[in-house]
C-alpha positions in Angstrom: 142.9 -61.0 98.4 144.3 -58.2 100.1 146.2 -57.2 96.8 143.1 -57.7 94.8 141.4 -55.0 97.0 144.3 -52.7 96.8 144.3 -52.7 93.0 140.4 -52.1 93.1 140.9 -49.3 95.6 138.8 -50.9 98.6 141.5 -52.2 100.7 140.7 -49.5 103.4 137.9 -51.7 104.5 140.2 -54.2 105.6 142.6 -51.9 107.4 141.8 -50.7 110.9 140.9 -47.3 110.3 138.8 -44.3 111.3 135.7 -45.8 109.6 135.7 -48.7 111.6 135.8 -46.6 114.7 132.8 -44.4 113.1 130.9 -47.8 112.3 131.2 -49.0 116.2 130.1 -45.8 117.5 127.1 -46.0 115.2 126.5 -49.7 116.4 126.7 -48.7 119.7 124.3 -45.9 119.5 121.6 -48.4 117.9 122.2 -50.8 120.7 122.2 -48.3 123.5 119.0 -46.0 123.3 119.6 -44.0 126.0 121.2 -40.6 125.7 122.4 -40.0 129.2 125.9 -39.5 130.7 126.2 -43.2 131.6 125.2 -44.3 128.3 127.8 -42.0 126.9 130.4 -43.2 129.6 129.7 -46.8 128.1 130.2 -45.9 124.8 133.9 -44.2 125.6 135.1 -47.1 127.6 134.0 -49.3 124.4 135.9 -47.1 122.2 138.9 -47.0 124.4 138.7 -50.8 124.4 138.6 -50.8 120.6 141.4 -48.3 120.3 143.6 -50.6 122.6 142.7 -53.7 120.4 143.9 -51.4 117.4 147.3 -50.9 119.0 146.3 -46.9 119.2 146.3 -46.6 115.1 146.7 -43.0 114.1 143.7 -43.1 112.2 141.7 -44.8 115.0 143.0 -42.2 117.4 142.0 -39.5 115.3 138.2 -40.7 114.7 138.2 -41.7 118.6 139.1 -38.1 119.8 136.6 -36.6 117.3 134.0 -38.8 118.6 134.9 -37.9 122.2 134.5 -34.4 121.4 131.3 -34.9 119.6 129.8 -36.7 123.1 131.3 -33.7 125.1 129.6 -31.3 122.7 126.2 -33.1 123.0 126.4 -33.0 126.8 127.5 -29.4 127.1 124.7 -28.2 124.8 126.8 -27.2 122.0 126.9 -27.6 118.3 129.5 -30.1 117.0 131.7 -29.0 114.0 133.5 -31.6 112.3 136.3 -29.4 110.9 136.7 -27.5 114.0 136.9 -31.1 115.8 139.4 -32.3 113.2 141.5 -29.2 113.6 141.8 -29.5 117.3 142.3 -33.4 117.0 145.0 -32.6 114.5 146.9 -30.2 116.8 146.5 -32.3 119.8 148.0 -35.3 118.2 150.9 -33.4 116.5 151.9 -31.7 119.8 152.3 -35.3 121.3 154.3 -36.5 118.1 155.1 -34.2 115.4 156.1 -36.9 113.2 152.5 -38.0 112.8 152.3 -35.6 110.1 154.3 -37.6 107.9 152.5 -40.7 108.4 150.5 -42.0 105.6 147.4 -43.2 107.8 147.5 -39.6 109.4 147.4 -37.9 105.8 144.8 -39.9 104.6 142.6 -39.8 107.4 142.5 -36.2 107.7 142.0 -35.8 103.9 138.9 -38.0 104.4 137.6 -35.7 107.1 138.5 -32.7 104.8 136.4 -34.2 102.3 133.5 -35.0 104.3 133.2 -31.4 106.3 134.2 -29.1 103.2 133.7 -30.5 99.9 130.8 -33.0 100.5 128.3 -29.9 101.9 129.1 -28.0 98.7 128.2 -30.8 96.4 125.4 -31.7 98.5 123.6 -28.1 98.0 124.3 -28.6 94.0 122.6 -32.0 94.0 119.9 -30.7 96.0 119.4 -27.7 93.8 119.4 -30.0 90.9 116.9 -32.4 92.1 114.4 -29.8 93.3 114.7 -28.4 89.6 113.7 -31.5 88.3 111.5 -32.8 91.1 113.0 -35.7 92.1 113.2 -36.7 95.8 114.1 -40.2 95.1 117.3 -39.0 93.2 118.4 -37.0 96.0 117.9 -39.7 98.3 120.4 -42.2 96.3 122.5 -39.2 95.4 123.0 -38.2 99.4 123.7 -41.8 100.1 126.4 -41.9 97.3 127.8 -38.6 97.6 130.1 -38.7 100.7 131.8 -42.2 99.7 132.3 -40.4 96.4 133.8 -37.2 97.5 135.8 -39.0 100.3 137.5 -41.1 97.5 137.9 -38.0 95.1 139.7 -36.2 97.5 142.1 -38.9 98.5 143.0 -39.7 95.1 146.2 -37.6 94.8 147.4 -38.9 98.1 146.7 -42.6 97.0 148.2 -42.2 93.8 151.3 -40.3 95.2 151.8 -43.2 98.3 150.6 -46.4 96.5 151.1 -45.7 92.7 147.8 -46.8 91.9 144.3 -45.6 90.7 141.0 -47.0 90.5 138.3 -45.3 88.6 135.7 -47.7 89.6 136.5 -47.3 93.4 134.8 -43.7 93.2 131.4 -45.5 92.7 131.9 -49.4 94.5 133.4 -47.7 97.8 130.0 -46.6 99.0 128.5 -50.1 98.5 132.0 -51.7 100.0 131.6 -49.5 103.1 127.9 -50.6 103.6 129.0 -54.3 103.6 132.1 -53.5 106.0 129.3 -51.8 108.3 127.7 -55.2 108.2 130.9 -57.4 108.6 132.2 -55.2 111.7 129.6 -55.8 113.8 129.4 -59.4 113.1 133.1 -59.7 113.6 132.8 -58.0 116.9 129.8 -60.7 118.1 132.2 -63.3 117.1 134.7 -61.9 119.4 132.5 -61.6 122.2 130.9 -65.1 121.6 134.2 -66.8 121.7 133.6 -69.1 124.7 130.0 -70.2 123.4 131.1 -72.6 120.5 127.2 -72.9 119.3 126.5 -69.0 119.1 130.0 -68.6 117.9 129.3 -71.1 114.7 126.2 -69.0 113.7 128.0 -65.6 113.8 131.0 -67.1 112.0 128.8 -68.2 109.3 127.4 -65.0 109.1 130.8 -63.1 109.1 132.0 -65.6 106.3 128.8 -64.8 104.2 129.4 -61.0 104.4 133.0 -61.3 103.7 132.3 -63.3 100.4 129.9 -60.5 99.0 132.7 -58.1 99.6 135.2 -60.2 97.7 132.3 -60.6 94.8 132.1 -56.9 94.6 136.0 -56.7 94.0 135.9 -59.4 91.5 133.2 -57.7 89.7 135.3 -54.2 89.8 138.5 -56.0 88.8 136.4 -57.8 85.6 134.7 -54.3 84.6 137.6 -52.1 85.0 140.8 -52.6 87.0 142.9 -50.3 88.6 145.9 -49.6 87.0 149.4 -48.2 88.1 150.6 -44.4 88.3 154.2 -43.7 87.5 156.4 -42.7 90.6 157.4 -39.0 90.9 160.9 -38.2 89.9 162.8 -37.6 92.7 164.9 -34.8 91.3 
């Protein structure tokens, strides 16, 4: 299954990545309606626990630090800028371990942030102008949902082709759907983890997680039938 996901360009939803940290934080904000310091402290504690469970994966640490900076900015009444936060995080991580710069996860993680912080706003403006010209609010809503995932994938294409020698054209379009399904799967998995001592509740949450997981596999199979990924020649070391 993992090989198939990798070929179709959606294997990142199975890896412990910054995407999952963002999903965990979004789920926390849904459950914790308050925005005071105690609620933020609870969010930070939960995220730290998740980072420990992920064995301090580079992309998880990157996302965690950026979320901590967002929380600090909120309580200090300052504007949060994603690109500035990413730059500060990169400096901090490289100060701890300069060799992070050669890590594939580091390169992909910060490239994804660059796509969201710099490239995505540019295309969002273009999309807004196009939709305003044609007076189509529905198209803009749909496009604004799809755009971040598509832009993120496009910005990462050179790196994924370089490191994994694979390119999946349909990944640009199925990744937003895969990310949405993963956003449902992750909370279901965490609920399984928390309900482990309670066998009856665990059975229900496990069935839900299995159902969502099968939808993700169906998406991968559909992509494989329509237009599977193909190998990219390795660069000449000379």
